[in-house]
Structure formats: structure tokens, C-alpha cells
C-alpha atoms as a printed R data frame, in Angstrom:
    type eleno elety resid chain resno       x      y       z
1   ATOM     1    CA   UNK     A     1   0.200 -0.414   0.267
2   ATOM     2    CA   UNK     A     2   1.697  3.545  -0.706
3   ATOM     3    CA   UNK     A     3   2.560  5.470   2.141
4   ATOM     4    CA   UNK     A     4  -0.342  8.950   2.302
5   ATOM     5    CA   UNK     A     5   1.037 12.330   2.071
6   ATOM     6    CA   UNK     A     6  -1.552 14.547   4.149
7   ATOM     7    CA   UNK     A     7  -1.388 17.528   2.057
8   ATOM     8    CA   UNK     A     8  -3.333 19.764   4.602
9   ATOM     9    CA   UNK     A     9  -0.580 18.596   6.978
10  ATOM    10    CA   UNK     A    10   2.305 19.245   5.136
11  ATOM    11    CA   UNK     A    11   1.505 22.634   3.681
12  ATOM    12    CA   UNK     A    12   0.627 24.006   8.065
13  ATOM    13    CA   UNK     A    13   4.593 21.924   8.718
14  ATOM    14    CA   UNK     A    14   5.569 23.890   5.471
15  ATOM    15    CA   UNK     A    15   3.935 27.502   6.540
16  ATOM    16    CA   UNK     A    16   6.011 27.168   9.911
17  ATOM    17    CA   UNK     A    17   8.791 25.834   8.670
18  ATOM    18    CA   UNK     A    18   9.590 24.761   5.046
19  ATOM    19    CA   UNK     A    19  13.001 23.435   5.460
20  ATOM    20    CA   UNK     A    20  11.478 20.898   7.853
21  ATOM    21    CA   UNK     A    21  10.162 19.178   4.562
22  ATOM    22    CA   UNK     A    22  12.088 17.591   1.772
23  ATOM    23    CA   UNK     A    23  11.410 15.197  -1.517
24  ATOM    24    CA   UNK     A    24   7.594 15.287  -2.153
25  ATOM    25    CA   UNK     A    25   6.327 16.913   0.727
26  ATOM    26    CA   UNK     A    26   7.911 19.667  -0.495
27  ATOM    27    CA   UNK     A    27   6.562 19.332  -4.217
28  ATOM    28    CA   UNK     A    28   3.233 19.592  -2.113
29  ATOM    29    CA   UNK     A    29   3.848 22.724  -0.075
30  ATOM    30    CA   UNK     A    30   4.793 24.140  -3.033
31  ATOM    31    CA   UNK     A    31   2.547 23.032  -4.957
32  ATOM    32    CA   UNK     A    32  -0.327 24.211  -2.547
33  ATOM    33    CA   UNK     A    33   1.451 27.354  -1.101
34  ATOM    34    CA   UNK     A    34   1.233 29.090  -5.348
35  ATOM    35    CA   UNK     A    35  -2.220 27.715  -5.870
36  ATOM    36    CA   UNK     A    36  -2.996 29.175  -2.856
37  ATOM    37    CA   UNK     A    37  -0.815 32.850  -3.342
38  ATOM    38    CA   UNK     A    38  -2.842 32.894  -6.983
39  ATOM    39    CA   UNK     A    39  -5.671 32.796  -5.662
40  ATOM    40    CA   UNK     A    40  -5.301 35.068  -2.935
41  ATOM    41    CA   UNK     A    41  -2.957 37.663  -3.523
42  ATOM    42    CA   UNK     A    42  -2.442 36.962  -7.638
43  ATOM    43    CA   UNK     A    43   0.001 36.661 -10.105
44  ATOM    44    CA   UNK     A    44   2.703 39.246  -8.513
45  ATOM    45    CA   UNK     A    45   2.747 37.940  -5.107
46  ATOM    46    CA   UNK     A    46   4.976 35.653  -5.237
47  ATOM    47    CA   UNK     A    47   7.548 36.818  -7.525
48  ATOM    48    CA   UNK     A    48   8.043 39.921  -5.029
49  ATOM    49    CA   UNK     A    49   8.873 38.334  -1.783
50  ATOM    50    CA   UNK     A    50  11.742 36.784  -1.430
51  ATOM    51    CA   UNK     A    51  10.694 34.114   0.822
52  ATOM    52    CA   UNK     A    52   8.388 32.317  -1.110
53  ATOM    53    CA   UNK     A    53  10.913 33.021  -4.556
54  ATOM    54    CA   UNK     A    54  13.641 31.445  -2.697
55  ATOM    55    CA   UNK     A    55  12.421 27.700  -3.982
56  ATOM    56    CA   UNK     A    56  10.888 29.161  -7.458
57  ATOM    57    CA   UNK     A    57  13.363 27.142  -8.919
58  ATOM    58    CA   UNK     A    58  13.350 24.311  -6.915
59  ATOM    59    CA   UNK     A    59   9.194 24.330  -7.663
60  ATOM    60    CA   UNK     A    60  10.311 24.681 -11.572
61  ATOM    61    CA   UNK     A    61  12.777 20.973 -11.225
62  ATOM    62    CA   UNK     A    62   9.752 18.870  -9.988
63  ATOM    63    CA   UNK     A    63   7.344 20.134 -12.376
64  ATOM    64    CA   UNK     A    64   9.791 18.992 -15.192
65  ATOM    65    CA   UNK     A    65  10.029 15.715 -13.313
66  ATOM    66    CA   UNK     A    66   6.368 15.441 -14.065
67  ATOM    67    CA   UNK     A    67   6.309 16.481 -17.036
68  ATOM    68    CA   UNK     A    68   4.271 19.336 -16.609
69  ATOM    69    CA   UNK     A    69   5.519 21.340 -19.942
70  ATOM    70    CA   UNK     A    70   1.926 23.750 -19.814
71  ATOM    71    CA   UNK     A    71   2.643 24.956 -16.700
72  ATOM    72    CA   UNK     A    72   5.707 25.765 -17.126
73  ATOM    73    CA   UNK     A    73   5.271 26.898 -20.424
74  ATOM    74    CA   UNK     A    74   3.206 29.778 -18.811
75  ATOM    75    CA   UNK     A    75   5.953 30.336 -15.980
76  ATOM    76    CA   UNK     A    76   8.610 30.748 -18.632
77  ATOM    77    CA   UNK     A    77   6.330 32.928 -20.926
78  ATOM    78    CA   UNK     A    78   6.221 35.467 -17.741
79  ATOM    79    CA   UNK     A    79  10.145 35.064 -17.248
80  ATOM    80    CA   UNK     A    80  10.454 35.941 -20.884
81  ATOM    81    CA   UNK     A    81   8.248 38.629 -20.644
82  ATOM    82    CA   UNK     A    82   9.976 40.490 -17.842
83  ATOM    83    CA   UNK     A    83  13.741 39.997 -19.406
84  ATOM    84    CA   UNK     A    84  12.239 41.004 -22.912
85  ATOM    85    CA   UNK     A    85  11.489 44.883 -20.732
86  ATOM    86    CA   UNK     A    86  15.024 44.649 -19.254
87  ATOM    87    CA   UNK     A    87  14.055 43.275 -15.661
88  ATOM    88    CA   UNK     A    88  15.865 41.167 -14.039
89  ATOM    89    CA   UNK     A    89  13.439 37.614 -12.809
90  ATOM    90    CA   UNK     A    90  13.903 38.416  -9.446
91  ATOM    91    CA   UNK     A    91  11.945 40.297  -6.874
92  ATOM    92    CA   UNK     A    92  14.042 43.490  -6.927
93  ATOM    93    CA   UNK     A    93  13.955 43.247 -10.908
94  ATOM    94    CA   UNK     A    94  10.006 42.637 -10.462
95  ATOM    95    CA   UNK     A    95   9.477 45.375  -8.326
96  ATOM    96    CA   UNK     A    96  11.182 47.648 -10.345
97  ATOM    97    CA   UNK     A    97   9.335 46.297 -13.553
98  ATOM    98    CA   UNK     A    98   5.696 46.855 -11.944
99  ATOM    99    CA   UNK     A    99   6.435 50.106 -10.926
100 ATOM   100    CA   UNK     A   100   7.810 51.385 -14.296
101 ATOM   101    CA   UNK     A   101   4.843 50.735 -15.275
102 ATOM   102    CA   UNK     A   102   1.316 52.207 -16.330
103 ATOM   103    CA   UNK     A   103  -2.172 51.241 -16.135
104 ATOM   104    CA   UNK     A   104  -2.513 50.382 -19.461
105 ATOM   105    CA   UNK     A   105   0.226 47.949 -18.865
106 ATOM   106    CA   UNK     A   106  -2.028 46.044 -16.619
107 ATOM   107    CA   UNK     A   107  -5.095 45.952 -18.507
108 ATOM   108    CA   UNK     A   108  -3.090 44.769 -21.542
109 ATOM   109    CA   UNK     A   109  -1.162 42.017 -19.764
110 ATOM   110    CA   UNK     A   110  -1.156 38.181 -20.599
111 ATOM   111    CA   UNK     A   111  -2.926 36.668 -17.469
112 ATOM   112    CA   UNK     A   112  -0.477 34.347 -15.925
113 ATOM   113    CA   UNK     A   113  -2.473 34.034 -13.061
114 ATOM   114    CA   UNK     A   114  -5.751 32.577 -14.595
115 ATOM   115    CA   UNK     A   115  -3.838 30.686 -17.265
116 ATOM   116    CA   UNK     A   116  -1.590 28.715 -14.513
117 ATOM   117    CA   UNK     A   117  -4.420 28.381 -12.385
118 ATOM   118    CA   UNK     A   118  -6.124 27.119 -15.283
119 ATOM   119    CA   UNK     A   119  -4.168 24.144 -15.182
120 ATOM   120    CA   UNK     A   120  -4.465 23.332 -12.056
121 ATOM   121    CA   UNK     A   121  -6.457 19.907 -12.436
122 ATOM   122    CA   UNK     A   122  -4.073 18.489 -15.101
123 ATOM   123    CA   UNK     A   123  -1.182 19.659 -12.873
124 ATOM   124    CA   UNK     A   124  -2.515 18.155  -9.962
125 ATOM   125    CA   UNK     A   125  -3.066 14.352 -11.725
126 ATOM   126    CA   UNK     A   126   0.637 14.773 -13.157
127 ATOM   127    CA   UNK     A   127   2.057 15.459  -9.370
128 ATOM   128    CA   UNK     A   128  -0.149 12.497  -7.983
129 ATOM   129    CA   UNK     A   129   0.709 10.337 -10.851
130 ATOM   130    CA   UNK     A   130   4.513 10.095 -10.399
131 ATOM   131    CA   UNK     A   131   4.159  9.831  -6.712
132 ATOM   132    CA   UNK     A   132   1.965  7.094  -6.898
133 ATOM   133    CA   UNK     A   133   5.504  5.589  -9.084
134 ATOM   134    CA   UNK     A   134   7.665  6.499  -5.841
135 ATOM   135    CA   UNK     A   135   5.576  4.410  -3.595
136 ATOM   136    CA   UNK     A   136   3.328  7.904  -2.301
137 ATOM   137    CA   UNK     A   137  -0.488  8.904  -2.356
138 ATOM   138    CA   UNK     A   138  -2.086 12.266  -1.706
139 ATOM   139    CA   UNK     A   139  -4.591 11.603   0.754
140 ATOM   140    CA   UNK     A   140  -8.019 12.875  -0.332
141 ATOM   141    CA   UNK     A   141 -11.567 13.332   1.380
142 ATOM   142    CA   UNK     A   142 -12.525  9.723  -0.736
143 ATOM   143    CA   UNK     A   143 -11.205  6.852  -0.497
144 ATOM   144    CA   UNK     A   144  -7.837  5.672  -1.447
145 ATOM   145    CA   UNK     A   145  -9.030  1.982  -3.266
146 ATOM   146    CA   UNK     A   146  -5.991 -0.997  -2.486
147 ATOM   147    CA   UNK     A   147  -4.195 -1.277  -5.485
148 ATOM   148    CA   UNK     A   148  -5.146 -4.888  -7.409
149 ATOM   149    CA   UNK     A   149  -8.619 -5.322  -5.393
150 ATOM   150    CA   UNK     A   150 -11.361 -6.106  -7.351
151 ATOM   151    CA   UNK     A   151 -15.094 -5.002  -7.452
């Protein structure tokens, strides 16, 4: 039977001390925290704070491991946008970009947040499949079926 990963417990532990998490638990936290920030704070918030941005590269590495090219494409498009405007992809660079732009800029920007959020279900399905290949399973509100069990 797969070892269960409780996303809520992992998220709470990660909020308290991210360094207490390792491996798949870190990835669960990163997926959840990024999703939560997108929903509650919007796209820019994550990129403006070093304590979030510090694990951005690691999150992208995990997305590569699970083969989530669609989510990576949204992130890459944003990074290209920042760079093409002459700013560094870092909290200070992105803050400078946002301060340098007017309201028209904000109205005409692509909806990276919406695009990324639209991929949530597929992203979590890929993560879940990856975890299963590692002998792990995400605990959900639904009962977990035993592997090889019949009707």
C-alpha cells in the first residue's frame, strides 16, 4: 500500500518551517502554496517576496520531473516577458518592472495567473501519478482504493 501524504498537514508544517520538509512533501507544499497565492493574492505577489521566490527554481525542477510542460510554459512566458522589458527575474527586478509601468500595462498584460490556475487539475493529476510511481499517494477526502483490489 502506498504511503499517504496529507496535503493539509504538509502545508501547515511548510508554512511553519519549509526546511522541515523534504522530497515529495516539499513539492506538495510548493504546489499548494503557489496555488493559494495565485488565488488569494494574484500573480505578482509570489514573485515580489524573496521568501516565496527562494524556492521558485526548485518548484520548476519538480514541474519538469512530473512532465508538466504546460505549467512550465506559463512560467517561462512570464520570465521572458520580464526579461524582454529589460528587468531581472527576481523580486527586486519584478518590483522595478511593476513600478515602471502604467495602468495600460496592467490592462494589456497576459493573464498568467488565469492560465496557470486553469492548469491546476492537470498539474495535480501529474503530481499524483508521479507520487504513485514513488509509492506515495495524496490523501484526499475520498477513500483510497487498495491496489489490485477487485469489485
